[in-house]
N, C-alpha and C positions, 0 to 999 in steps of 0.2 A: 541067784547068784552065784557063781563057783566061789570055793577057796582063790583061785587065781585071780579072779576080777579082784577081791578083796587085796591080795598080796600086790597086786598091781596100785591100787589108790594106795595105799601104805607105803608103798615105796615111790611112788612119785611126790609124795609129799616129804618124807623122809631123806629122800635122794637128790630131789632137784627142788620141790620150792623150799621146802627149811634153809637149804645151805644158801642158794640165790639170795633167800632175804637178807640172810645175814649179813653174805658178801655187799649187796648194794646199802646195808644200812635200816632196812627198813623191815625189819622181822619183826610182829607179834602174834600170839597164839591167835588174835581176831583174825587176823590178814593172813595167817599160813589157811584156816580154815576156812575164809572167804575164797581163798584163790582155789583149795582142792575143791569146794566146791560150783565154783567158777567152772573149772577144767570138766568135771565132772560132765556139769548140766547141758555144758557149750556142747562136748564130744558127745556126748551119749556114751558117759562110762569109758572115756579114755578111748574112745575108738574111731576116731576121723579128726584130722589134723586138716584138712581142707574143708568148708560148708558144700555141699554138695551143691545148692543152686543158687551160691553166692561169691562176692569174695572170699568173705573170711579166710582165716587162717591161722594154726596150730590148734591144740589141745582146748586154748582159751577164744577162737573163731575172733581173732584181731581184725577188723578190715585194714586194707594196706592204708584207706584215708587217716584213719585214726592214728596209726603207726606214725605216719607221716607229719601229723601236727605232733604229737606229745615228741614223738626224736627231733624233727628236724624244722619244731616251731617254739614249743613250749620248754623245754629240755635248752635250748640256747639263751636264755638270760644269761647275765651274769653272777646271780644270786644261785643260779644252782650247777653251778660248775662240778663239783666236789659230785653230785649225785651224776650227772651227765659221764665225767670221765667213770667212776665207777658199773655204769650200764652200760658204756658203750666199750668197757673193758671184757664186757661176756662177747661181743662181738665177733667169731671170725672173718678171717678174711676173703671167703668167700663159701656159700654163694650172696647171692646179692641181700642186701640189707632187711628186705621184706620179705623174703625167700627164708631166711634163717628163723624168723617168727615158725615158718616150717620145719627146718632141719635141727634147729639149737634149741633144747627145751627150757635151759636157763636164760636165754637172753628174751625166748616168749615170756617167761615168767616173769622176770623183771619190767617188761615192757607192759603186761598185766596190772602187776602192782601197781606200776606207773601211772595206770587208767586210774585206779584207784586212790590216788594218792594225791590226784589233783581235786578230787571231791572234799567240800569241805564241811560237809556235816562229818562225824566223829564218825568208824566203826560200832557196829554191836560188839556189847560181850562175846566173848570166843565163846561160850557155852549156851548161846543164843541162837537156835541153828533156823529160827524161822525170822528171826531177827536179820540173820547174814541173808537169809535168800529173799528177803525184801527189799536189803541193802541194795543187793546184787540187781534183783529186777528195775529198781528206779535209777539206780547210778551205772551201771553198765547195759544191760537189755534192753533199758529206757523205754517207757510207759509206753511208748509206741511198738515196742518190741511186742515179737509170739511169745517170748517166754512165758513160764509160770512158774511163780514160788513154790507151793507144792511139786511141782514136779523138781525144783534144785532139793529140796527137804527129802525126796524120795530116794534120789539119786544118793544122795550124799548117804542118807541112813542104809540103803543096799551095798552102798561099797565099801564102808566103813561102819560095820554093825557094833564093833567097840571101839569107834571111834568119840566115845563118851558124848556124843553131844545126843 
């Protein structure tokens, strides 16, 4: 890993993930670490914004069907109007909403956080990297997905050597 890769991940954390999570009111240190790890493992170190052989988009590799369900269905409940307003405020007029998962880092980050927010299980402690990796596998990649928690841990440590985990 180069210094540039480490800086890129740190800047993504500080200038995209953290302010976005604060903006939508869903920040915690654990959520920040989980989203950074998710982006690193899903995008192969912040390298891909589109899945090579599949429909998933953004560093978080969010499938359009998942985006649709979260934003166009789950967020529509009247009790979620405040969260809906905050997340939709991050969208730009163009391109279309699904394509913004690629072009709009804050919006993609908010949608990823929303995907984790709907999980009933609490987030693991912020400093428990193996727990965050297992949480990602079960609740994001799913038990049927090809993702490996060991790769989550490896990617996180590779890109955030001074990350405290």
